[in-house]
C-alpha positions in Angstrom: -25.1 28.7 1.0 -26.2 31.2 3.7 -23.6 30.7 6.7 -25.1 29.1 9.9 -24.0 28.1 13.4 -24.5 24.4 12.5 -23.2 24.5 9.3 -20.3 27.6 8.7 -19.2 27.9 4.9 -16.2 26.8 3.9 -13.3 28.8 4.4 -11.8 28.1 1.1 -15.2 28.8 -0.7 -14.2 32.5 -1.9 -11.2 31.9 -3.4 -12.1 29.1 -5.3 -15.3 30.4 -7.0 -13.4 33.7 -7.4 -10.5 31.8 -9.0 -8.2 33.6 -6.5 -7.0 29.9 -5.5 -3.7 29.0 -6.2 -2.9 25.0 -7.6 0.5 23.9 -8.3 -0.5 24.3 -12.3 -0.8 27.8 -11.7 3.1 28.3 -10.4 4.9 30.3 -12.6 8.8 30.8 -11.9 11.0 33.2 -13.7 13.1 31.4 -16.8 10.7 28.1 -16.0 11.2 25.4 -18.6 8.7 22.9 -19.8 8.8 18.9 -19.7 7.2 16.3 -21.6 8.2 12.6 -22.0 8.5 10.2 -24.4 6.3 6.9 -23.5 6.7 3.1 -24.8 4.6 2.1 -27.7 4.9 -1.7 -26.2 3.2 -3.4 -23.3 6.6 -5.4 -23.1 10.4 -4.9 -24.5 14.1 -5.0 -23.9 15.4 -1.1 -24.0 18.2 -2.3 -26.7 19.1 1.4 -27.3 18.3 5.1 -26.3 19.6 7.8 -28.9 18.9 11.4 -27.9 21.7 13.4 -29.6 19.3 14.5 -31.8 16.6 15.9 -29.3 19.4 17.9 -27.6 20.2 19.7 -30.6 16.7 21.1 -31.2 16.9 24.9 -30.2 15.4 25.8 -27.0 16.0 22.2 -25.5 18.0 22.5 -22.3 17.9 19.2 -20.9 17.3 15.8 -22.1 16.9 12.7 -19.1 17.7 9.3 -20.6 18.8 6.0 -18.3 22.1 7.2 -19.2 21.4 10.3 -17.0 20.8 8.0 -13.7 23.9 8.0 -11.7 23.2 8.2 -8.2 19.4 7.9 -8.6 17.5 4.7 -7.3 13.9 3.6 -8.4 10.7 4.5 -6.1 7.9 2.3 -4.8 6.5 1.9 -1.3 7.2 -1.7 0.1 8.8 -2.7 -3.1 11.6 -0.6 -5.1 10.8 -1.4 -8.8 9.7 1.5 -10.8 12.4 3.7 -12.3 12.5 7.4 -13.0 12.9 6.3 -17.0 13.2 2.8 -18.1 16.6 1.3 -17.4 16.7 -2.1 -19.1 13.0 -3.0 -19.9 9.6 -1.3 -20.6 6.8 -2.7 -18.8 3.6 -1.1 -20.3 2.5 1.3 -23.0 3.4 4.5 -21.6 6.1 3.5 -19.6 8.5 6.9 -19.7 11.6 6.3 -21.8 13.0 9.7 -21.8 12.3 13.5 -20.9 13.0 16.9 -22.4 12.7 20.2 -20.7 12.6 23.1 -23.2 11.5 26.6 -23.7 8.0 25.4 -24.4 5.9 22.5 -24.5 5.8 22.6 -28.1 9.5 22.3 -28.2 9.9 19.4 -26.4 7.7 17.6 -28.0 9.2 18.2 -31.1 12.4 17.1 -29.3 10.9 13.9 -28.3 10.0 12.7 -32.0 14.0 13.0 -32.4 14.8 10.4 -30.1 15.5 6.8 -31.7 14.8 4.0 -29.5 15.3 0.5 -30.2 13.2 -2.3 -28.7 13.1 -6.2 -28.3 9.7 -6.5 -28.0 8.4 -9.8 -25.2 5.3 -11.2 -24.4 2.7 -9.1 -23.1 0.5 -9.9 -19.7 -2.2 -7.9 -20.0 -4.7 -9.7 -17.4 -4.3 -11.7 -14.3 -5.1 -14.9 -15.7 -1.8 -14.5 -18.3 0.3 -13.5 -15.6 -0.5 -16.5 -13.7 -0.3 -18.9 -16.5 3.3 -21.4 -16.0 4.7 -20.2 -19.3 4.1 -16.5 -19.0 7.2 -14.3 -19.5 8.7 -12.5 -16.2 8.4 -9.1 -15.6 11.0 -8.6 -13.3 13.8 -11.4 -14.0 15.7 -9.8 -10.7 14.1 -9.5 -7.7 14.2 -5.3 -7.0 14.9 -4.5 -3.2 11.7 -4.7 -0.6 10.8 -5.0 2.7 7.9 -7.1 4.8 6.9 -5.0 7.7 6.3 -5.9 10.7 2.6 -7.7 11.6 0.8 -8.6 14.6 -0.8 -12.3 15.8 -2.7 -13.8 12.5 -0.6 -11.9 9.6 1.8 -13.1 7.2 3.2 -11.5 4.1 5.7 -12.8 1.5 7.7 -10.8 -1.3 7.5 -12.3 -4.7 6.0 -15.9 -3.7 5.4 -16.9 -7.5 6.5 -15.6 -10.6 4.7 -12.1 -11.7 3.4 -11.7 -8.3 5.4 -9.2 -6.1 3.8 -9.6 -3.0 1.4 -11.8 -0.6 -0.8 -11.2 2.4 -2.3 -13.5 4.2 -4.4 -13.3 7.8 -6.0 -16.3 9.6 -7.7 -16.0 13.1 -10.1 -18.7 14.4 -10.1 -22.9 14.3 -10.6 -24.6 11.1 -12.7 -26.9 12.4 -15.1 -24.4 12.2 -16.5 -25.7 8.8 -17.3 -28.7 10.6 -20.0 -26.8 12.2 -21.4 -25.4 8.6 -24.6 -26.7 6.9 -24.1 -25.3 3.8 -20.6 -24.0 2.0 -20.8 -21.9 -0.9 -17.9 -20.7 -3.1 -18.3 -17.9 -5.9 -16.1 -15.4 -7.6 -16.3 -12.4 -8.5 -14.7 -9.8 -11.0 -13.7 -6.1 -10.4 -13.3 -3.8 -13.4 -10.1 -1.5 -13.2 -11.3 2.5 -12.9 -9.2 5.9 -13.3 -9.2 8.6 -10.4 -10.5 11.2 -13.3 -9.3 14.1 -10.8 -9.8 17.5 -12.5 -6.3 18.9 -11.9 -3.8 16.9 -13.7 -0.8 15.3 -11.9 2.0 18.4 -11.8 5.3 19.5 -10.1 7.3 22.2 -10.5 10.9 22.1 -9.7 13.5 24.1 -8.8 17.0 23.3 -8.1 19.9 25.5 -6.9 23.0 24.0 -6.2 22.3 20.9 -3.7 19.2 22.7 -2.8 16.0 21.2 -4.2 12.3 23.1 -3.8 9.2 22.1 -5.3 5.4 22.7 -5.9 3.5 19.5 -5.8 -0.3 18.3 -6.4 0.5 15.8 -3.7 -1.5 14.3 -0.8 1.3 13.5 1.5 4.4 15.9 1.4 6.7 14.4 4.1 6.6 11.2 2.9 7.2 12.5 -0.7 10.2 14.5 0.5 11.3 11.0 2.4 11.4 9.2 -0.6 13.0 12.0 -3.0 16.0 12.2 -0.7 16.3 8.5 -1.0 15.7 8.2 -4.9 17.8 11.3 -5.6 20.2 10.5 -2.6 20.5 13.4 -1.0 19.1 14.3 2.9 15.5 15.4 3.5 16.9 18.7 5.2 17.8 19.6 1.4 14.3 19.4 0.0 11.4 21.6 0.5 7.9 20.2 -0.8 5.4 23.3 -0.9 1.5 22.2 -1.7 -1.1 24.6 -2.5 -4.7 23.8 -2.8 -4.9 20.1 -4.8 -7.6 19.8 -7.2 -8.7 16.3 -6.3 -6.6 13.0 -6.1 -8.9 10.3 -5.0 -5.5 8.3 -3.7 -4.0 8.6 -6.6 -1.3 11.8 -5.7 0.6 9.8 -2.9 4.3 9.3 -3.4 6.2 9.9 -6.6 4.3 10.4 -9.6 5.7 13.6 -11.4 8.5 14.8 -9.1 11.5 12.8 -9.8 11.5 13.8 -13.4 10.6 17.8 -12.8 13.8 17.7 -10.6 16.5 16.2 -12.5 15.8 18.5 -15.8 16.3 21.4 -13.2 19.1 19.9 -12.0 20.3 19.1 -15.6 19.0 22.4 -17.1 19.9 24.5 -14.1 16.4 26.3 -14.7 13.2 25.6 -12.7 10.9 23.0 -14.6 7.1 22.2 -14.7 6.1 19.0 -15.3 2.3 18.7 -16.1 0.6 15.8 -17.3 -2.1 15.9 -19.9 -5.4 13.7 -18.9 -4.4 11.4 -21.5 -1.1 10.6 -19.5 -3.0 10.5 -16.4 -4.9 7.3 -17.7 -1.2 5.7 -18.1 0.1 7.0 -14.7 -2.0 5.6 -12.1 -5.1 3.4 -11.5 -7.0 1.3 -9.5 -6.5 -2.1 -8.5 -9.0 -4.4 -10.8 -9.5 -7.8 -8.8 -10.7 -11.3 -9.1 -11.7 -12.4 -6.0 -13.1 -16.1 -4.7 -15.3 -16.4 -1.7 -16.0 -19.3 0.3 -18.5 -19.4 3.0 -19.8 -21.4 5.3 -23.1 -21.1 7.1 -25.6 -23.2 9.4 -29.3 -23.8 7.8 -30.6 -21.1 10.1 -28.1 -18.7 8.0 -25.8 -17.9 11.1 -22.4 -17.0 9.7 -19.4 -19.6 10.7 -16.9 -19.4 8.3 -15.1 -17.8 5.3 -11.9 -18.0 3.1 -11.0 -15.8 0.4 -8.6 -15.8 -2.3 -7.9 -12.2 -3.5 -5.9 -11.4 -6.9 -5.3 -8.0 -7.3 -4.1 -6.5 -10.6 -1.2 -4.4 -9.8 0.2 -3.2 -13.4 3.6 -2.9 -14.3 4.8 -1.9 -10.9 4.1 -2.3 -7.3 3.5 1.1 -6.3 1.2 0.9 -3.4 -0.1 -2.4 -4.1 1.3 -4.2 -0.9 -0.2 -1.9 1.4 -3.9 -2.3 -0.6 -3.1 -6.0 -0.3 -3.1 -5.5 2.9 -6.1 -3.7 3.6 -8.0 -5.6 1.1 -7.6 -8.9 2.8 -8.3 -7.4 6.5 -11.3 -6.0 5.5 -12.7 -9.3 3.7 -14.6 -10.1 6.9 -16.8 -7.2 6.1 -19.3 -6.2 9.2 -20.7 -9.7 10.2 -19.6 -12.4 13.0 -17.2 -15.2 12.2 -15.9 -18.2 13.7 -13.0 -18.5 11.6 -11.3 -16.6 8.9 -8.5 -17.6 6.2 -7.7 -14.5 3.5 -5.0 -14.6 0.9 -4.5 -11.3 -1.2 -1.9 -11.6 -3.9 -0.5 -8.5 -6.0 -0.1 -9.9 -9.4 2.1 -8.1 -12.2 0.8 -7.4 -15.7 2.1 -5.1 -18.7 -0.6 -2.2 -17.7 -1.0 1.0 -16.0 0.3 0.8 -12.6 -2.6 0.7 -9.9 -1.9 2.0 -6.7 -4.1 3.9 -3.6 -7.7 4.5 -4.9 -10.4 6.1 -2.5 -11.9 3.0 -0.1 -8.0 1.8 -0.3 -9.1 -1.8 -1.4 -12.1 -2.0 0.2 -14.5 -1.3 -2.8 -13.2 -4.5 -4.3 -13.5 -6.8 -1.3 -17.1 -5.6 0.0 -18.4 -5.9 -4.0 -17.7 -9.6 -3.6 -18.7 -10.4 0.2 -21.7 -8.0 -0.3 -23.0 -10.1 -3.2 -22.5 -13.5 -1.9 -24.6 -12.2 1.5 -27.6 -11.8 -1.0 -26.8 -14.5 -3.4 -26.6 -16.8 0.0 -29.6 -15.1 1.6 -31.6 -16.0 -1.6 -30.4 -19.6 -1.7 -31.4 -20.0 1.9 -34.6 -18.5 1.1 -33.6 -15.6 3.8 -34.6 -11.9 2.6 -31.4 -10.4 2.7 -32.3 -7.5 5.2 -32.7 -10.0 7.8 -29.4 -12.1 7.0 -27.3 -9.5 7.5 -29.2 -8.2 10.6 -28.8 -11.4 12.1 -25.0 -11.8 11.5 -24.0 -7.9 12.3 -21.2 -7.7 14.7 -22.4 -5.0 17.6 -21.4 -1.9 18.6 -18.6 -2.2 20.8 -17.9 -5.6 19.5 -14.3 -6.0 18.7 -13.4 -6.2 14.9 -11.1 -9.1 14.9 -9.0 -10.8 17.6 -6.7 -7.6 18.8 -8.6 -5.2 17.3 -10.6 -2.0 18.3 -14.1 -2.4 18.7 -17.1 -1.8 16.0 -17.9 1.8 16.9 -21.1 1.8 15.3 -24.7 0.1 15.4 -25.0 -1.5 11.8 -28.2 -2.9 12.2 -29.7 0.8 13.4 -27.7 1.9 10.3 -28.8 -0.5 7.9 -32.6 0.2 9.3 -32.4 4.0 8.1 -31.3 3.3 4.5 -34.2 0.2 4.3 -36.9 2.9 5.7 -35.9 5.6 3.3 -36.0 3.7 0.3 -39.4 1.8 1.3 -37.8 -1.6 1.2 -40.2 -3.6 3.8 -43.5 -1.6 2.7 -42.4 -2.1 -1.5 -45.0 -3.1 -4.3 -43.3 -5.7 -6.5 -43.8 -4.6 -10.1 -42.0 -6.6 -13.2 -38.6 -6.0 -13.7 -37.7 -3.8 -10.6 -36.3 -4.7 -7.6 -34.7 -3.4 -4.5 -31.3 -4.0 -3.0 -29.2 -3.4 0.2 -25.6 -3.3 1.3 -23.4 -2.4 4.2 -19.6 -2.0 4.5 -17.1 -1.4 7.3 -13.7 -0.3 6.7 -10.7 0.4 9.5 -10.1 4.3 9.6 -7.6 6.9 10.1 -4.3 5.0 8.6 -2.2 2.2 10.2 0.2 3.4 12.9 -0.5 6.8 11.5 0.9 9.9 13.4 -0.1 13.5 13.4 0.9 16.7 14.6 0.0 20.2 14.6 0.7 23.9 15.9 -1.7 26.4 16.9 -0.2 30.3 17.3 -2.2 32.6 19.2 -0.7 36.4 18.3 -1.2 39.6 20.9 -4.4 40.4 18.6 -6.1 37.6 19.3 -5.6 36.6 15.8 -5.0 32.7 15.3 -2.5 30.4 12.7 -3.4 26.8 12.5 -0.5 25.0 11.0 -0.8 21.0 10.0 -0.3 19.0 7.1 -3.8 17.9 6.1 -4.1 19.1 2.2 -7.3 20.4 1.3 -8.0 18.1 -1.8 -11.7 19.2 -2.0 -13.0 17.5 0.9 -13.3 20.5 3.4 -10.3 19.8 5.6 -9.3 23.5 6.1 -12.9 23.8 7.0 -13.5 21.3 9.8 -9.9 21.9 11.3 -10.6 25.5 11.4 -13.7 25.1 13.2 -12.1 22.7 15.8 -10.0 25.6 16.6 -12.8 28.0 16.7 -14.8 25.6 19.4 -12.0 25.1 21.6 -10.9 28.9 21.9 -14.0 30.3 21.8 -12.8 32.6 18.9 -14.6 34.2 15.4 -13.8 31.9 12.8 -12.1 34.6 10.6 -9.3 35.2 13.2 -8.3 31.8 12.0 -5.9 31.9 9.6 -4.6 28.3 8.2 -0.7 28.3 7.3 0.4 27.1 4.1 1.6 23.7 3.5 5.4 23.8 3.7 7.8 20.9 5.0 10.7 22.8 6.5 8.1 24.8 8.5 4.8 22.4 8.8 4.4 20.3 11.3 4.9 16.6 10.4 2.1 14.6 9.2 1.8 11.1 7.4 -0.3 12.2 4.8 -3.8 13.2 3.8 -5.5 9.7 3.5 -7.6 7.4 5.1 -10.3 9.7 6.0 -7.8 10.4 9.0 -8.8 14.6 8.5 -10.8 14.8 11.7 -10.2 11.5 13.5 -6.5 11.9 13.3 -5.5 15.1 12.4 -8.3 16.7 14.2 -7.5 15.2 17.5 -4.0 16.7 17.2 -5.5 20.4 16.4 -7.6 20.1 19.2 -4.8 19.1 21.8 -2.9 22.2 19.8 -5.5 24.6 20.4 -5.9 23.3 24.2 -2.2 23.7 24.7 -2.3 27.0 23.3 -5.4 28.2 25.4 -3.6 26.8 28.5 -0.4 28.6 28.1 -2.5 31.8 27.4 -4.3 30.8 30.6 -1.1 30.3 32.5 0.4 33.6 31.4 -2.9 35.4 32.4 -2.9 33.7 35.9 -0.1 34.7 36.5 -0.5 38.7 35.6 -3.6 38.0 37.7 -1.9 36.6 40.7 -4.5 33.9 40.7 -4.5 30.3 39.7 -5.4 29.2 35.9 -8.1 27.1 36.9 -10.0 30.0 37.7 -9.6 31.8 34.6 -11.9 31.1 31.3 -10.9 32.4 28.0 -13.7 34.7 26.5 -13.0 36.2 23.1 -9.7 37.6 23.6 -10.2 38.0 27.6 -10.0 36.3 30.4 -13.1 35.9 33.4 -12.0 35.6 36.9 -15.5 35.5 38.7 -17.5 38.9 37.4 -14.5 40.3 36.0 -13.4 40.3 32.5 -9.9 41.6 31.7 -9.0 42.1 27.8 -5.7 40.2 27.3 -4.2 42.6 24.3 -3.3 45.5 26.9 -1.8 42.6 29.6 0.3 41.1 26.9 1.9 44.7 25.6 2.6 45.5 29.7 4.5 42.2 29.9 6.1 42.1 26.5 6.3 45.6 25.3 5.0 46.4 21.9 6.5 43.8 20.0 4.1 42.2 21.5 4.2 38.0 21.8 2.7 34.4 20.5 1.4 31.5 22.4 2.3 28.4 20.6 0.6 25.0 21.3 1.7 21.6 20.0 -1.0 18.7 19.4 0.1 15.1 18.5 -1.7 12.4 17.7 -1.1 8.4 16.7 -2.8 5.1 17.7 -0.8 2.9 20.1 1.2 0.3 18.7 0.3 -3.1 20.8 1.8 -6.5 20.2 -2.0 -8.2 20.4 -3.3 -5.8 17.2 -2.7 -8.1 13.8 -1.7 -4.5 11.8 0.4 -3.7 14.4 -1.9 -0.8 15.9 -5.5 -0.8 16.8 -7.5 1.0 14.1 -9.0 4.4 15.0 -11.9 4.3 13.9 -14.2 2.1 11.5 -16.0 3.9 8.7 -19.5 1.9 8.5 -21.6 3.0 5.3 -25.0 1.1 4.3 -26.5 1.5 0.6 -29.7 0.8 -1.0 -31.0 1.2 -4.8 -34.1 0.4 -6.5 -33.7 -0.5 -10.2 -35.5 -1.0 -13.4 -33.9 -3.1 -15.9 -34.8 -3.4 -19.7 -35.0 -7.0 -20.5 -35.0 -6.1 -24.2 -31.6 -4.0 -23.9 -30.4 -5.2 -20.5 -30.2 -1.1 -19.5 -30.3 -0.7 -15.7 -32.0 2.7 -14.6 -31.5 3.6 -11.0 -34.4 4.8 -9.7 -34.0 5.1 -5.8 -30.2 5.4 -4.7 -30.0 6.2 -0.8 -26.6 6.0 1.0 -25.8 6.9 4.6 -22.7 7.0 6.4 -22.0 7.2 10.3 -19.8 10.3 11.1 -19.8 10.0 14.6 -20.3 13.5 14.9 -20.7 16.0 12.0 -17.9 19.1 12.7 -19.4 20.5 9.3 -22.7 18.8 8.3 -22.9 20.1 5.0 -19.0 19.2 4.5 -20.1 15.7 5.7 -23.2 15.5 3.1 -21.2 16.4 0.0 -18.6 14.1 1.0 -21.1 11.2 1.2 -22.4 12.3 -1.8 -19.4 12.5 -4.1 -18.3 9.2 -2.6 -21.7 7.5 -3.6 -21.4 8.7 -6.9 -18.0 7.8 -7.6 -19.5 4.1 -7.0 -22.5 4.6 -8.8 -19.5 5.1 -11.7 -17.9 2.1 -11.0 -21.4 0.0 -10.8 -22.6 0.9 -14.1 -20.1 2.8 -16.3 -16.4 2.9 -15.2 -14.0 0.3 -16.9 -10.3 0.7 -18.4 -10.3 -1.7 -21.2 -7.3 -3.3 -22.7 -6.7 -5.0 -25.8 -5.0 -8.4 -25.7 -1.6 -6.8 -26.6 -2.1 -4.8 -23.3 -2.7 -1.3 -25.0 -5.5 0.9 -23.0 -8.4 1.8 -25.6 -10.3 4.1 -23.7 -7.7 6.2 -21.9 -9.1 9.7 -23.1 -11.7 11.8 -21.5 -14.0 11.3 -24.7 -13.7 7.6 -24.5 -13.6 7.1 -20.8 -17.4 6.7 -19.8 -18.3 8.1 -16.7 -22.1 9.1 -15.7 -23.5 12.3 -16.8 -25.9 14.8 -14.5 -28.7 12.7 -17.3 -27.6 9.4 -15.8 -27.9 10.3 -12.0 -30.7 8.0 -10.4 -34.1 9.6 -10.3 -34.1 9.9 -6.2 -30.8 10.6 -4.9 -30.9 10.5 -1.1 -27.8 10.9 1.7 -28.6 10.8 5.1 -25.4 11.6 7.5 -25.8 9.4 10.6 -24.2 10.7 14.2 -24.2 8.1 16.3 -21.6 9.7 18.4 -18.8 7.0 18.9 -16.0 8.3 17.8 -12.8 9.1 19.0 -12.5 12.6 17.9 -13.9 15.7 19.5 -17.5 15.4 20.3 -17.3 11.5 18.8 -16.4 12.6 15.8 -14.8 10.1 13.0 -13.5 10.3 9.9 -15.6 10.4 6.4 -15.3 10.5 2.5 -14.3 7.2 1.6 -17.3 4.9 3.3 -20.5 5.6 0.7 -18.3 4.2 -2.3 -17.8 0.7 -0.5 -21.4 -0.8 -0.9 -22.7 1.1 -3.8 -22.0 -1.7 -6.3 -23.2 -4.3 -4.5 -26.4 -2.6 -3.7 -27.1 -1.9 -7.0 -26.2 -5.5 -8.2 -28.5 -7.0 -5.7 -31.1 -4.7 -6.7 -30.9 -5.9 -10.4 -31.1 -9.9 -9.1 -34.2 -8.7 -7.0 -35.6 -7.2 -10.4 -34.8 -10.3 -13.1 -33.3 -12.9 -10.9 -30.1 -13.2 -12.7 -26.8 -12.3 -10.5 -24.3 -10.4 -12.0 -20.6 -11.0 -10.7 -18.7 -8.8 -12.9 -18.5 -4.9 -13.2 -19.8 -2.5 -14.6 -23.1 -3.9 -14.9 -23.1 -2.8 -18.5 -26.4 -3.0 -20.6 -24.3 -5.6 -22.7 -23.2 -7.8 -19.5 -26.6 -7.6 -17.9 -28.2 -8.6 -21.5 -26.2 -11.5 -21.9 -26.9 -12.4 -18.5 -30.6 -12.3 -19.1 -30.1 -14.4 -22.3 -28.3 -17.4 -20.8 -30.7 -17.1 -17.8 -32.3 -20.3 -18.6 -28.7 -22.0 -19.0 -27.6 -22.1 -15.7 -23.6 -22.7 -15.2 -21.7 -23.9 -12.5 -18.7 -22.0 -13.4 -18.8 -19.3 -10.8 -20.6 -21.1 -8.0 -20.0 -24.1 -6.1 -22.0 -25.6 -3.2 -20.2 -28.3 -0.8 -22.6 -30.5 1.0 
């Protein structure tokens, strides 16, 4: 791509395409050992004994880690601290780590693992939500792990362990219950969302080097500062003794938050006195982190003319064997259930159900894809039941631009109707020709963005030469953050882009950031960077004003010179005259965080809203059930595109992830809780030949965001409405409604085969 003023080339492009970019997997230290782990073959079992004596005797083995080596080491997690570094009393899923070995090479480590003897007492497995919630289900945690419930605002309550095998429940309610009396129709439908793997190209990997009480790691992580805090707690040390370095990260999509490979690498380095590299295989990645499967039951009350009145929902998230970020995902799933629509009454409950499967945690969209799948599918179903066009029903009920999302919350910052029109017009929704087995579907979504009460800080330094150094904690995970944030500095200072360097992320020196998540790079960190650049600029102008005996407001910065009226004075000679040949640096600091308010349900108002729309045209083969997507149109409102090409890339990549979940992806477990397709050859993702015949992404710039020039975050929105748009198109094509993902040929064919035998199992209407 040729660089232009409107779309500069990515700053990380040259090192990545030439192979010069360094990732954590590339880190090599002198004397470095390699770690491998022994995993449980059972979904649920009591750990009777672990004998690693023969493994310790293998030549080339320098350290073995079992439960006997965990003195002073705590379990980790987010709200609930329930995941041990290695299994202590029980294993809770196939793949749970029982022991770890550090050796001269991976082959030696694997040979040593084969010599570890483990005795298990097998317990009943809990492979799915239904089994885990049954009255006679075995309990995954007999004793309650330590946990906390954070403070909330009006309408929100949350509970730890409300019932057996549920680690957390989030509830939200607003509006009078009497709203149900206004409803002419009340519909109840249940939807099932399948579990996906993040499938990032770079594996989970950490290199740890422990020297005395000082711990230094290189990690493929999205949140180095929260990681440092959690590692200090888990290891019983102080944050000042831990340094986290983050090179380029080869994708994460949410999975690379909090502890993953870091604790094991650190403990093995401590035991061996040598640096340790712990890099998982792709297959092990499937056993480490996943997206939440979900069962969502939605009850919606409407008037006869289609006006939405009330909605209640019950969301069950499959959290897997450990809580991880499930409580946070539950909060967001429950809070996002209203969608982009106006309601008089909302009541939602979201429970995190523990099963003996791969732990589930943050995933692109953070709980929104699951509830949007249910919400946007039901909107279409209600429209068809009432004889209203699904487009018209959405337009009728959308919240307006500037209307608060919920009481105490910030206002919707996109024109939802305008956005839907963009997609409908591009799809040809209103002018289409009706053909057999062909149909079109629309969907719209809205999610709060920028993180919950999330702070960001940045530093911009300007050297005597005019060279600029940007330092902030936003991680480059492929989303183009370095490019966008560099552009913010360029816009403020008016300097050439090649004058701006992005400092490596290192928790000892980099200003604090909560993490690279919640689409916060531009909307939150972008503001911090803008403020830091403005602060540095103002200090330069204040210095120059002192030298020129004028006021700072009389000056403007032009390149690396200041203008006073018609006179332009270079800054470099001025700085040398004042500070000598050693020069000087002007340093600016920036900070951004949403304001805490007692009226906000989630403590602080949303920084911005990530609004997206999708439209699909499909053709369904009635003989096989195969769904072919003829057209896919996606659009997101980014407020103002700091880099248009990067925004487009984010939307298109995000949309294809949603496309994959709609039609292909599904982690399948046996009744015993064994993952059946946990490797790249068996796990179905779309190939190039599977892509839609026509795929269009349209970046909207409605200009209402909080960032520079009205910018908002981007990168998660387009995944959210995709599955529902395609399912809505399938129903439009062949008249059957699929309520479970993915929309595989087998599932669609089965629905077509039973279409003449209507069932009331999934749908209930109350008078």
